[in-house]
N, C-alpha and C positions, 0 to 999 in steps of 0.2 A: 657511598662515600658525603664524607661532608661536606659542603659548602666553600671554595675555596674563591681567592680574588687573584688578579694581577692588575698590576700597573698597567697603565696605556701605552706607556712607554717602550714597554715589554713585549706588545702583542707582536712586533714587527720581528722581534728576535724569535717567536715565539713560532710564528708563521714560515720563519727562516728554517730554522729545526724538521718542521713537518716536512718539508720541501724537501731534506735528505733522506727523506723515507718513500717520498710517493707523489705523487700531482697534487699539487693546493688547488679551489681555484675561488676562486672574493671576489667583490664590486673592485671594477676598475676605472675611473674616472679618464672620456677618450672624452674633450672641445665641449664639455660641461654635463654629458649623457652619461650614470651611470651604470653598467651592466659587469655581469659575469664574466669573467675569463681566465683563463688559465696562467698561474702566477710565472714568473720564473724568478723573482726578488722579493722578497715581505715588505719590503716600501712600495709596492704598486700597490698594494689592496689599500681601497679607500671605505673607512669605517664608520666614518662618523658621518652617514650617508640616510636618508629619508626610506625609499625603497628604489630595486634596481628599475629601469625599462621595461626590460622584458623579463620575463619571468626564465628563474635560474633551472625549467620544465627543459630547456634546452641542451643540459647536458646530459640528461638522460633518454629524451627521445629529440634529437636532432633536428634543425628544419631543414635538411635536408644531407642523405644518407646511403652508401651504397651499402645494397644489399651482397649483392655477389658481382661477379663479373665473367665473361665468355670470350673466348678465344681459339677460332679453327675447333669449334666443336667441345673442345673443353670448358667447363666451368670451375671456378677458381671462391670460393666464401669468402668471405670478409673476414680477416680475421682482425679479433678485437685485443687489446692488453687488456692485461692484466694485473696493472699496475696499481697499488689503491691507490687511492682518492681522499681528501677531506673538502668539502667544501663549506665556507669557511664564510658568516655571514648569513645564513640564510637565515629570512623574516621566518613567525613562525606560519604567517596565513601561503606560502609559498611551497613550506614544508606538508601543510595539509593540501595542500593540491596534488604534492607527488604520491600521498594516499589513495586520494582518486583516480590519479593515475592507474596506480598499481591493479584496480579494481579491472580494467581495462589489460593489460598488459601483461598480468602475474596470474591471468585464469589458470585452472591448473587444466583445461584441454584446450588453449590457446595462447600460452605460456609465449613473448617475445625474447627468443634470446637475449640479443643485443642491449633489451631495456632491463634485463634480469641480471646482467652481468655485473651492469653500470651500478644497480641498485644495491649489488650485494657487496659492493666491493667499496660503496662510499659511505663516508662516516661525515653528519651531517652535523654541524655546528653552528648552532641558532641563535640569531641579533633578536634580543626582544624592543619591542617596541614602544621606547619611552615617549614619544610625541606622534602619535599617528594623524596622519595625514585628514585630513574634513572629508576624502572620498574613499573612504578605511570604513566597512561594514562587518568587519570579520564573526561579532558579538550575533550578529542576527542566521548566523549559520555556526552558530556553537562552537568559533573559536574565541580567540580574545591575543589581543594586544604578548603576554606572555604569556599562552597556550605550549605544552609542551610536546604534545603527542608527534610521534614521527622523528622527533631529533634525534641526537645524542648525545649532543652536548649545549645549558643556554646559557648564555651570556647579555648580562643587565649592567646597563652604562651606568654607574654609581656617580661619576663626574670625575674624579682623578682616575678610577679602576675601575673592573669588571667584579661583577659578583659572575661566576660559575658554578652553574652545576650542572650532576654528572642523571643524564637519565637513561641512561643505557650502560652496559658493560664496557662498548667498544666507547664511548665517551669516556667513561672512566678508565682504561688504557689509557688515550689517547693523553690526560695530565699527569697521568701517577709518572711521581719521583722526576719529575720537570720542576729545577729550580724557583723557575718564574712563577709558581702558584705558591700562594700562602692561605693556613687555613684563614676563612673570613669570621668576624667577629658576631656577636648578636648585632651591636649595631650599623653593622652590615648587611643583617639580614631581615632588618625591621625595616631599616632606608629601601632595599626592593622590593618587601612589600607595601609600601607606600607610593613609591614610583609607579608600582602596577596597578596597586587599585584605581588613581589617579588616570592614569590610561586606559585603562576597563570603563572608565567612566564619563570619558572623555570621545566614547565611541559611540554610535547611533544610526539606526538604518533602521530597514521596515521589516518586518516581523515575515516569517516564510510560512506561518501557521495556518494550514488548510492552503495554501496557495497551489498543492498539486489537484487538491479537491479540486477546487476551481477549474484545473485545466482541464481534468475528466473531463467537464462536460462543455467546452470553449474550442473543442475545433474549429465549428461553422458560425462561432460567434462574429458578430461584427465588430465587436474589439478590435480585431486585427488589419481594417481596410484604411487606419488612418494610422497605424502605429509606425511601420513601414515608410511613410510617407518622405520625412526627414532624411532616411537612409541612403547614404553613396555610394554602400556595398564597397566598402573599403576594404572590410574584413580587421582593421585594427582591432576591434572589439575580440575576436576571436586570436588573433599572433598573439596579443598582449594577455591571454587568458592564461592562467594557471592549470586548468583544468582538459581548455580544449585539445582535440588529441586528436582531431580528423587530418585523413593525408591521404595522398594520391600515391600510384606505380607509373613510375616511368621506365620506359628501354629505352636506353640511348646506345648511337652506335651504328654497324650495317651486318649485314651476316653474317662477317667475318669475324665479328670479335665487338665489344661491347658492353654495356654493365647495365644492371637493374638498378634504380635510387628509387629510393623513399623520398616524399617531400610534402610538406605540409600543405594543407589545403584548406576552403574553407567552406561553412554551410552557405555564408551567403555570396558566393561567389553564381554569378550563371550558370557556368557550366557545372558548378559541381556536381549533380544529377543526369547530367546529359548523356542519354543511354545512346550506343554503336547505331540503334537504328534512326534516331534524330531524336526520335520523341522523350520529352522533358518531364517530367512531373512535379516537377516545382519551377514553372518560367515564369513566376510573378517576386516580384518583391516581396508582397502581403506573402506570399510561402514559406520566402527563405527566414523572413524576417519571427513565422509565427514557429519554424522547426529550431529556430535556435532558442527560444522560450521553453518552447515544449521541452527539447529535451535539456535542457540545464533545471527547468522543476519540472518537469512529468518523468518522462522517459525514465532518464536516468534516475530517476526514484524509482520507477516500475521494476529497474532490471537490479541494481543495486542497493536500494535503501533509503539512498540520500542525496542530498541535491549537490547539481555539480556545476560547485559556484564556493569561494571561501571568503569572499567579501572584500580584498586586496585596492577592488576600485581603482585599478588601472583602463581600466574599462570607461570607467565613469569620469578617468582624468583627462585620457586621451582624444574620445570621440570628438570631428573634428567637426560635428553640426549637436554635441549636446546632447546623445542620448543616451539617456538618466538610466541603467537596468534598477537601482531602487526605486525610481518614481513606478517602472513601469510594472515592480512587484506589488509596489501599494494599488495601483490600480487594479490590477488582479485581485486581489484579494477582498476588496473593495465593493466589488463591482455586484 
């Protein structure tokens, strides 16, 4: 499909049209905080924003999800909607995060049906980052402010309008025969290239080259003795991460009725590895911090061949004690 453009004033109508065919999730601002929500009208969407506080991974892997319910010995599986969904305004780093979650939840031998269903019926409409935040370091992880991998459409802010590129057939189908889109001019395409180049040049971060190899021999290194000391173990870094996927299973109710619920968990919590016997193999904050870093930059690489980080910078921006993962990676690489 040839690149298209859409006037910013027409985006609300576009979203309203999409709502007639299925669910639409987009960034919505509540009390100064932007997160992805199910839209009821196109006017609710907040397009001119940096990045959402929480990653849109929760639209695919909810913070809390009932797996099944039981009553008087009868089990009822949770029913899932088959309504098509559009995720509008997702940033390239968050799309990359979903691709990493796919490695976990779409594995051939252990596919998660709820996650797989949501992924199958979702079209991802990306929004390029023309002004990356100072905490962003996506280019260090092989991504970029306008990376298209994992997206179906990519929108670029040109000022008064958006340039729209179809990345997949599903994305092309979403804009075909809609009067609000026009063919892009040569000037529009060149402007997009200039914006993308400037944005990419503005992003900096540590190289992860060789970090996994360093970590191979650092399990008992004194490096971990001080790294964890200022950590509050609040779990913000993991809960706001697009790639973290640890969870717990909780049974609620009585012997007659109840439900089994999956809830997010964090390797930074002291009870995360507590055994029924009372033994906890990661009793100290040092061990838990080591696990977080090792999982992202060694264990996930061992298992799936890639780092479990996309450089979105949320953990950098929101850590209450300024524990910067970029500085951690640099220290490992230079050790």
